[in-house]
C-alpha positions as CSV (number, residue, x, y, z in Angstrom):
1,M,-23.8,31.9,-9.0
2,I,-22.6,29.0,-7.1
3,E,-21.3,29.9,-3.5
4,R,-19.3,27.5,-1.4
5,A,-20.7,26.5,2.2
6,L,-20.4,29.0,4.8
7,G,-19.0,26.3,7.1
8,K,-15.3,25.2,6.8
9,M,-13.2,22.4,7.8
10,V,-10.1,23.5,10.1
11,V,-8.1,21.1,12.2
12,G,-8.6,23.2,15.4
13,N,-12.2,22.3,15.2
14,L,-11.6,18.8,16.0
15,I,-10.3,19.3,19.6
16,V,-12.9,22.1,20.3
17,T,-15.9,19.5,19.3
18,A,-14.3,16.6,21.1
19,A,-14.0,18.8,24.4
20,G,-17.5,19.7,24.0
21,R,-19.0,16.1,23.3
22,F,-16.6,14.0,25.6
23,P,-15.3,16.5,28.0
24,D,-14.4,14.2,30.8
25,K,-13.6,11.2,28.8
26,E,-9.8,10.2,29.1
27,A,-8.5,11.3,25.8
28,F,-4.4,10.7,25.9
29,Y,-2.2,8.4,28.2
30,C,1.3,9.9,27.8
31,T,3.2,6.7,28.5
32,S,6.5,8.3,28.7
33,T,5.3,10.6,31.6
34,S,2.5,8.5,32.9
35,R,0.2,11.3,32.5
36,R,-3.6,11.2,31.4
37,F,-5.7,13.8,30.1
38,S,-9.3,14.3,29.4
39,F,-10.7,15.9,26.0
40,R,-11.4,19.1,27.8
41,Q,-8.1,19.2,29.6
42,T,-6.2,18.7,26.2
43,N,-8.5,21.5,24.8
44,E,-7.6,23.9,27.7
45,R,-3.7,23.0,27.3
46,C,-3.9,23.7,23.5
47,N,-5.6,26.9,24.2
48,R,-3.0,28.2,26.6
49,L,0.0,27.2,24.3
50,A,-1.8,29.1,21.3
51,H,-2.1,32.1,23.6
52,A,1.5,31.8,25.0
53,L,2.9,31.5,21.6
54,S,0.8,34.6,20.7
55,D,2.2,36.5,23.9
56,L,5.7,35.9,22.6
57,G,5.1,37.9,19.5
58,L,4.2,34.9,16.9
59,R,1.6,36.1,14.6
60,Q,-0.7,34.2,12.1
61,G,1.3,32.7,9.1
62,D,4.5,32.4,11.1
63,T,6.2,29.2,11.2
64,V,7.1,27.3,14.4
65,A,9.6,24.2,14.3
66,F,9.0,21.3,16.9
67,L,10.9,18.2,18.0
68,S,9.4,15.7,20.3
69,T,9.2,11.9,20.7
70,N,5.5,10.5,21.1
71,R,4.4,12.3,24.2
72,V,1.3,14.4,24.6
73,E,3.2,17.8,24.1
74,I,3.5,17.0,20.5
75,V,-0.2,16.5,20.2
76,E,-0.8,19.9,22.0
77,I,1.5,21.6,19.8
78,Y,-0.2,20.6,16.5
79,F,-3.6,21.6,17.7
80,A,-2.3,24.8,19.3
81,L,-0.7,26.0,16.2
82,A,-4.0,24.9,14.3
83,K,-5.9,27.3,16.5
84,A,-3.4,30.2,16.3
85,G,-3.1,30.0,12.6
86,L,0.7,29.3,12.8
87,I,2.4,26.8,10.2
88,G,4.3,23.9,11.7
89,I,7.6,22.2,10.6
90,P,7.5,18.8,12.6
91,L,11.2,17.9,12.6
92,N,12.1,14.3,12.2
93,Y,14.4,13.4,15.3
94,R,16.2,10.8,13.5
95,L,17.8,13.5,11.3
96,V,21.3,14.8,12.5
97,P,21.3,18.4,14.2
98,A,22.7,19.9,11.0
99,E,20.0,18.5,8.7
100,M,17.3,19.8,11.2
101,I,18.9,23.3,11.3
102,A,19.1,23.4,7.4
103,L,15.4,22.6,7.5
104,M,14.7,25.5,9.9
105,R,16.6,28.0,8.0
106,E,15.0,27.0,4.8
107,I,11.3,27.4,6.0
108,G,12.2,30.4,8.0
109,A,11.2,29.1,11.5
110,K,10.7,31.8,13.9
111,A,10.3,29.7,17.2
112,L,11.5,26.2,18.1
113,V,9.4,24.0,20.7
114,A,11.4,20.9,21.8
115,E,11.9,18.3,24.1
116,R,14.9,18.7,26.3
117,R,16.5,15.5,25.2
118,F,17.3,17.3,22.0
119,S,19.4,20.0,23.7
120,E,22.1,19.8,21.2
121,V,19.8,20.8,18.6
122,M,18.7,23.7,20.5
123,R,21.8,24.9,21.3
124,L,23.1,24.7,17.8
125,A,19.8,26.7,16.7
126,E,20.9,29.4,19.1
127,R,24.2,29.8,17.3
128,E,23.1,29.4,13.6
129,L,19.6,30.5,13.4
130,P,19.4,34.4,14.2
131,Q,15.6,34.5,12.9
132,L,14.3,32.2,15.8
133,R,12.6,34.7,18.1
134,Q,11.9,32.1,21.0
135,Q,12.9,28.7,22.1
136,I,10.5,26.7,24.5
137,S,11.2,23.2,26.0
138,F,9.8,20.8,27.9
139,G,10.6,17.4,29.7
140,E,13.2,15.9,31.8
141,G,16.7,18.3,31.9
142,P,17.8,21.5,32.7
143,T,16.0,24.5,30.8
144,G,19.0,26.5,29.8
145,S,18.2,30.0,28.1
146,D,15.1,28.5,26.7
147,L,11.6,29.2,28.2
148,D,9.7,26.4,30.1
149,Y,6.8,24.9,28.4
150,E,4.8,24.4,31.7
151,T,5.4,27.6,32.9
152,L,4.0,29.4,29.8
153,L,0.8,27.4,29.8
154,A,0.3,28.0,33.5
155,R,0.2,31.9,33.1
156,S,-1.9,31.8,29.8
157,A,-5.5,31.7,29.1
158,T,-7.9,28.9,28.5
159,T,-10.2,30.6,26.2
160,E,-10.6,29.8,22.5
161,P,-7.9,32.0,20.5
162,D,-9.7,34.6,18.4
163,V,-8.0,33.9,15.3
164,E,-9.9,33.3,11.7
165,V,-8.3,30.4,10.0
166,Q,-9.3,29.2,6.4
167,E,-9.5,25.6,5.4
168,S,-6.9,26.7,2.6
169,D,-4.6,27.9,4.9
170,P,-1.1,26.2,5.1
171,Y,-1.1,23.9,8.4
172,Y,2.5,22.3,8.6
173,F,5.1,21.3,6.3
174,N,6.1,17.7,6.1
175,L,8.8,15.4,4.7
176,T,8.3,12.7,2.1
177,S,9.7,9.1,3.2
178,G,13.0,9.6,1.3
179,T,13.1,6.2,0.1
180,T,14.9,6.9,-3.4
181,G,17.1,10.0,-2.3
182,V,17.0,13.0,0.0
183,P,13.7,13.8,1.5
184,K,11.3,16.4,-0.2
185,C,9.3,19.0,1.7
186,Y,5.6,19.6,1.0
187,Q,2.9,21.6,2.7
188,I,-0.2,20.4,4.0
189,S,-3.4,22.6,4.6
190,H,-6.3,22.6,7.2
191,Y,-8.7,20.9,4.6
192,N,-6.0,18.2,3.9
193,N,-5.9,17.2,7.5
194,S,-9.5,17.8,8.1
195,T,-10.6,15.2,5.8
196,L,-9.6,11.8,7.8
197,G,-13.2,10.5,8.3
198,P,-13.5,8.1,5.1
199,F,-10.3,6.6,5.9
200,F,-10.9,5.6,9.4
201,D,-14.7,5.0,8.9
202,A,-13.5,2.1,6.5
203,M,-11.8,0.7,9.6
204,E,-15.3,1.1,11.5
205,L,-13.5,3.4,14.4
206,S,-15.7,4.0,17.2
207,R,-15.9,5.3,20.7
208,R,-15.3,1.9,22.0
209,D,-11.9,1.7,20.7
210,V,-8.6,2.2,22.3
211,V,-5.9,3.3,19.7
212,L,-2.2,2.6,20.6
213,S,0.1,5.4,18.6
214,V,3.3,4.0,17.8
215,F,4.1,5.8,14.5
216,P,6.3,8.7,15.2
217,M,4.2,11.9,15.4
218,Y,6.5,14.1,13.5
219,G,5.2,12.2,10.3
220,R,1.8,12.3,8.8
221,V,0.5,9.1,9.5
222,G,1.5,9.5,13.3
223,F,-0.7,12.8,13.5
224,A,-3.3,11.2,11.8
225,W,-4.1,8.7,14.4
226,A,-4.0,11.5,17.2
227,A,-6.4,13.6,15.0
228,C,-8.6,10.4,14.4
229,S,-9.0,9.6,18.2
230,V,-10.0,13.4,18.8
231,M,-12.6,13.2,16.0
232,Y,-14.1,10.1,17.2
233,G,-13.8,10.6,21.0
234,I,-11.4,7.6,21.4
235,R,-8.9,7.0,24.3
236,N,-5.2,7.2,22.6
237,V,-2.2,5.5,24.3
238,L,0.8,7.3,22.9
239,V,4.0,5.4,23.1
240,N,7.6,5.4,21.5
241,F,7.8,1.8,19.9
242,D,9.5,-0.9,22.0
243,V,8.7,-4.4,21.8
244,E,8.1,-5.3,25.4
245,T,6.3,-2.0,26.2
246,V,4.1,-2.5,23.2
247,L,3.1,-6.0,24.2
248,R,2.6,-4.8,28.0
249,L,0.2,-1.6,26.7
250,I,-2.0,-3.6,24.6
251,H,-2.5,-6.1,27.5
252,D,-2.7,-3.5,30.2
253,E,-4.5,-0.8,28.6
254,R,-7.0,-3.2,26.6
255,V,-6.1,-1.9,23.2
256,T,-8.3,-2.5,20.3
257,I,-6.3,-1.2,17.2
258,T,-2.9,0.0,16.2
259,N,-1.1,0.8,13.0
260,L,2.3,-1.1,12.5
261,V,4.7,-1.9,9.6
262,P,5.8,-5.3,8.8
263,T,9.0,-4.9,10.6
264,M,7.3,-3.9,13.7
265,A,5.2,-6.9,13.4
266,A,8.2,-9.1,12.9
267,M,9.9,-7.8,16.0
268,L,6.8,-8.5,18.1
269,L,6.5,-12.0,16.9
270,D,10.4,-12.5,17.7
271,S,9.9,-11.4,21.2
272,P,10.5,-14.4,23.8
273,K,7.9,-13.0,25.9
274,L,5.1,-12.9,23.4
275,A,3.0,-15.6,25.0
276,D,3.2,-13.8,28.5
277,H,0.9,-11.1,27.0
278,D,-3.0,-11.1,26.4
279,L,-3.5,-9.6,23.1
280,S,-7.2,-10.7,22.9
281,S,-8.4,-6.9,23.1
282,L,-7.2,-6.4,19.8
283,R,-9.8,-6.2,17.1
284,G,-7.7,-5.2,14.2
285,L,-4.2,-4.4,13.6
286,V,-3.2,-1.8,10.7
287,F,-0.4,-1.9,8.3
288,A,1.1,0.4,5.7
289,G,4.4,1.5,4.6
290,S,6.1,-1.3,2.6
291,L,5.2,-4.7,0.9
292,F,3.8,-7.1,3.6
293,P,5.5,-10.3,3.2
294,A,3.3,-13.5,3.2
295,P,5.1,-15.2,5.9
296,I,5.0,-12.4,8.2
297,R,1.4,-11.6,7.3
298,E,0.4,-15.1,8.1
299,A,2.3,-15.1,11.4
300,T,0.6,-11.9,12.5
301,M,-2.8,-13.4,11.9
302,A,-1.9,-16.5,13.8
303,K,-0.1,-15.0,16.8
304,L,-1.1,-11.3,17.2
305,C,-4.6,-10.7,15.7
306,P,-6.6,-12.6,13.0
307,H,-8.1,-9.3,11.6
308,L,-5.7,-7.2,9.3
309,Y,-6.4,-3.8,7.5
310,E,-4.0,-2.7,5.1
311,Y,-4.0,0.7,3.3
312,Y,-2.1,2.5,0.5
313,G,-1.0,6.0,-0.3
314,M,1.7,8.3,-0.3
315,Q,2.6,11.1,2.3
316,E,1.7,13.5,-0.6
317,T,-1.6,11.7,-0.9
318,G,-2.9,10.3,2.3
319,A,-4.5,6.9,2.1
320,L,-6.0,6.0,-1.0
321,V,-7.2,2.5,-0.8
322,L,-8.0,0.1,2.2
323,S,-8.1,-3.6,2.5
324,T,-10.7,-4.9,5.5
325,P,-10.6,-8.3,6.8
326,E,-13.4,-9.1,4.8
327,D,-11.3,-8.1,1.8
328,R,-8.4,-10.1,3.0
329,V,-10.5,-13.4,2.7
330,R,-11.5,-12.5,-0.6
331,Q,-8.1,-11.1,-2.2
332,P,-5.1,-11.6,0.3
333,N,-2.5,-10.2,-1.8
334,S,-4.5,-7.0,-2.6
335,V,-4.2,-3.7,-0.6
336,G,-7.9,-3.2,-1.1
337,R,-10.0,-0.8,-3.0
338,P,-10.6,3.0,-2.9
339,I,-11.9,4.5,0.1
340,L,-14.7,7.3,0.1
341,F,-13.8,10.4,-2.2
342,S,-10.2,8.8,-3.4
343,E,-9.8,7.9,-6.9
344,V,-7.0,5.5,-8.1
345,R,-5.9,4.5,-11.6
346,V,-2.8,2.2,-13.3
347,V,-1.6,4.0,-16.4
348,G,0.8,3.0,-19.1
349,A,3.9,5.2,-20.0
350,D,1.5,7.3,-22.4
351,G,-0.7,8.4,-19.2
352,L,-3.6,6.2,-20.5
353,T,-5.8,3.9,-18.1
354,L,-4.6,0.3,-18.5
355,P,-7.0,-2.4,-18.9
356,P,-7.7,-4.6,-15.8
357,D,-4.7,-6.8,-14.5
358,E,-2.1,-5.0,-16.5
359,T,0.7,-3.6,-14.6
360,G,1.6,0.1,-14.8
361,E,2.3,3.2,-12.8
362,I,-0.3,3.8,-10.0
363,I,-1.8,7.4,-9.7
364,G,-4.2,8.8,-7.5
365,R,-5.9,11.7,-5.8
366,S,-8.0,12.3,-2.8
367,P,-9.2,15.2,-0.3
368,G,-6.2,14.6,1.4
369,T,-3.6,15.3,-1.5
370,V,-1.3,18.0,-1.5
371,T,-0.3,20.0,-4.7
372,M,3.4,20.7,-4.7
373,Y,6.7,20.4,-3.2
374,H,8.2,23.6,-1.6
375,E,10.5,25.4,-3.7
376,N,11.0,22.4,-6.0
377,P,9.4,23.1,-9.3
378,A,11.0,20.2,-11.0
379,K,9.9,17.6,-8.6
380,T,6.5,19.2,-8.4
381,A,6.1,18.8,-12.4
382,E,7.1,15.2,-12.3
383,T,4.9,14.2,-9.5
384,F,1.7,16.4,-9.8
385,R,0.2,16.0,-13.6
386,H,-3.0,16.7,-15.0
387,G,-4.9,16.8,-11.8
388,W,-3.3,13.4,-10.3
389,V,-0.5,12.6,-8.2
390,Y,2.2,10.0,-10.2
391,T,3.2,7.6,-7.1
392,G,6.2,6.1,-8.7
393,D,4.7,2.8,-7.7
394,L,3.9,-0.1,-10.0
395,G,0.6,-2.0,-9.6
396,R,-2.3,-3.5,-11.4
397,I,-6.0,-3.4,-10.7
398,D,-8.3,-6.4,-10.9
399,A,-11.8,-6.5,-12.6
400,D,-13.4,-6.1,-9.2
401,G,-11.3,-2.8,-8.5
402,Y,-8.8,-4.5,-6.0
403,L,-5.2,-2.8,-6.2
404,Y,-2.0,-5.0,-6.1
405,I,1.3,-3.4,-5.4
406,N,4.2,-4.6,-7.8
407,G,7.0,-2.4,-6.4
408,R,8.6,1.0,-7.4
409,T,9.3,2.1,-10.7
410,K,12.5,2.6,-9.6
411,D,12.7,-0.6,-8.2
412,L,12.3,-1.9,-11.9
413,I,15.6,-3.3,-12.7
414,V,16.8,-3.7,-16.5
415,T,19.3,-6.5,-16.7
416,G,20.2,-7.7,-20.2
417,G,17.3,-6.2,-21.7
418,Q,14.8,-7.8,-19.2
419,N,12.5,-6.0,-16.6
420,V,12.8,-7.3,-13.2
421,H,10.4,-6.0,-10.5
422,A,12.3,-6.2,-7.1
423,G,9.1,-6.8,-5.2
424,E,8.8,-10.1,-6.9
425,V,12.3,-11.3,-6.1
426,E,12.1,-10.0,-2.7
427,E,8.6,-11.9,-1.9
428,R,10.5,-15.1,-2.8
429,I,13.5,-14.7,-0.7
430,L,11.4,-13.7,2.2
431,T,9.5,-17.2,2.0
432,N,13.1,-18.8,3.7
433,P,12.3,-19.0,7.3
434,G,15.7,-17.6,8.5
435,V,15.3,-14.3,6.5
436,A,14.2,-11.5,8.4
437,E,14.6,-8.6,5.8
438,C,15.3,-8.5,2.2
439,A,15.8,-5.6,-0.4
440,V,16.5,-6.1,-3.9
441,I,18.4,-3.6,-5.8
442,G,20.2,-3.0,-9.3
443,L,23.9,-2.3,-9.3
444,P,26.1,-1.5,-12.4
445,D,27.2,-4.6,-14.2
446,P,29.4,-4.5,-17.0
447,K,27.6,-7.4,-18.6
448,W,24.0,-7.1,-17.8
449,G,23.8,-3.3,-17.6
450,E,22.3,-4.0,-14.1
451,G,22.8,-7.0,-11.9
452,V,20.1,-8.2,-9.6
453,T,21.3,-8.0,-6.0
454,A,19.7,-9.0,-3.0
455,V,20.7,-7.7,0.5
456,V,19.6,-10.1,3.1
457,V,19.3,-9.8,6.8
458,A,18.9,-13.0,8.9
459,K,16.5,-13.8,11.8
460,G,18.0,-13.4,15.4
461,G,20.1,-16.6,16.0
462,Q,19.8,-17.9,12.4
463,T,22.7,-18.2,10.0
464,L,22.1,-17.9,6.2
465,N,23.9,-19.5,3.4
466,A,23.9,-17.4,0.2
467,D,24.0,-20.5,-1.9
468,D,20.7,-21.9,-0.2
469,I,19.1,-18.4,-1.1
470,M,20.4,-18.4,-4.6
471,A,18.9,-22.0,-5.0
472,L,15.3,-21.0,-3.7
473,C,15.3,-18.2,-6.3
474,R,16.1,-20.7,-9.2
475,Q,13.6,-22.9,-8.3
476,H,10.9,-20.4,-8.4
477,L,11.9,-17.6,-10.8
478,A,13.0,-17.2,-14.0
479,G,17.0,-17.1,-14.6
480,F,17.1,-13.6,-15.4
481,K,15.1,-12.6,-12.3
482,C,17.5,-14.5,-9.9
483,P,20.2,-12.4,-8.1
484,K,23.7,-12.2,-9.6
485,K,25.0,-11.5,-5.9
486,I,23.7,-12.1,-2.6
487,M,24.8,-9.5,0.1
488,L,24.4,-11.2,3.8
489,Q,24.4,-8.2,6.4
490,T,24.1,-8.4,10.0
491,E,22.6,-4.9,10.7
492,P,18.9,-4.3,9.8
493,L,18.0,-2.5,6.6
494,P,17.8,1.2,6.6
495,R,14.4,2.4,6.8
496,T,12.3,5.5,6.9
497,P,10.0,6.5,9.8
498,T,7.0,4.6,8.0
499,G,9.2,1.6,7.7
500,K,10.2,1.7,3.9
501,V,13.6,0.6,2.8
502,Q,16.0,3.2,1.7
503,K,17.4,1.6,-0.9
504,F,19.4,4.3,-2.5
505,L,21.5,3.9,0.7
506,L,22.1,0.5,-0.2
507,V,22.9,1.4,-3.6
508,E,25.7,3.8,-2.5
509,R,26.9,1.1,-0.1
510,Y,27.2,-2.1,-2.3
511,G,27.7,0.0,-5.6
512,A,30.9,1.7,-4.1
513,Q,32.2,-2.0,-3.1
């Protein structure tokens, strides 16, 4: 009989181990409150919070919602829930209060821990969610009827909670990016979030690094950087993305690595104060979340940091492939090759693996992959098939195993019977030096079925001419690929927290017009 190992991989062990191995080393710098915490202090505060939640009547398996910007409390909440065997629901503060209330109601949250800047959500929850047993708040502002976070910690024990957590236990609910419609909810296990090592090993992280966390920590990527810094004993600088603040922190804190999306890089590049800051401490910039336009990529390497990492995966899969700076030299347009324990294929409509360099749908799996959507059997059946996650992304794999992204299957525009990949058109339009952002969508057209439509945003201070953009496309693209319409808009494109354009919102807006 084959027995599994006696040990287990659970998230709470990450901070316990760090506190033992690196007790007095600085773990987190909370820039919004100017507080610094060692690994030992962080672990003790996590233990205090876990005991406080238990003392309030919450038991293993109960669900706790939390709502916070990037500050140390959100890190403590993640690890306290892991130690107590509670299930989290990190709330996206970009949602409107009614959407957050609906999520808490659907998941059955029994407590809410929130930053006081979100008092509107807390007061609404008091009125509309009778199942909430407790509300705990922290940060600036009046307490109201909720319990004070620091007071609860001060009166609770620092000992490790006596709760037996299994690696298959649910850890927290998370939302998909929502690029093609309403976000979907899925559940991450302790095992899913304890298997981050291969991803960060591929970026050669070590104790010599200093991480700057700018991704919102209500998302899976944001928490992954907190978890990795704990795993490796790395100092982590927590910040809410702001161009001037990020540049200053890289300079002052000697940051070595940070994860951005191309839009963030473009904003840093456009800063008039870029030259005032010393960014030489950066050994690498990490990108994910959307296609990386060549002009932004080249400017990033020239002006921010010459060494780029890029990874690809879904919220549901975790990272699947990664491109290193060395890979970037060999194959600059690839997102890399599979990391340890990850598998990636490109398949045709019949589900069979395609030969090298043929475009099809990307499917993948890894230890970080979840298995279903919460109470959504139709979407579960569509996405999770035959032991693989069908990503909905188009791509190809070359003979050397490098993966190239061609766009979304739902970005496939069928115009006059011809297939047009939106990503190809976007890449061409983004070569115009005056273009900051571009999204290509298909809109109903009585003649063509779908009309290729480009939504374009100019860089600050630039004026764009639709005819010039059209001429650029006609010079480099087949006629059927060229946009039928160019929509110039002044406001930024709508994006998810991880930087992906929410094209369904553009279709709704311009389709109605």
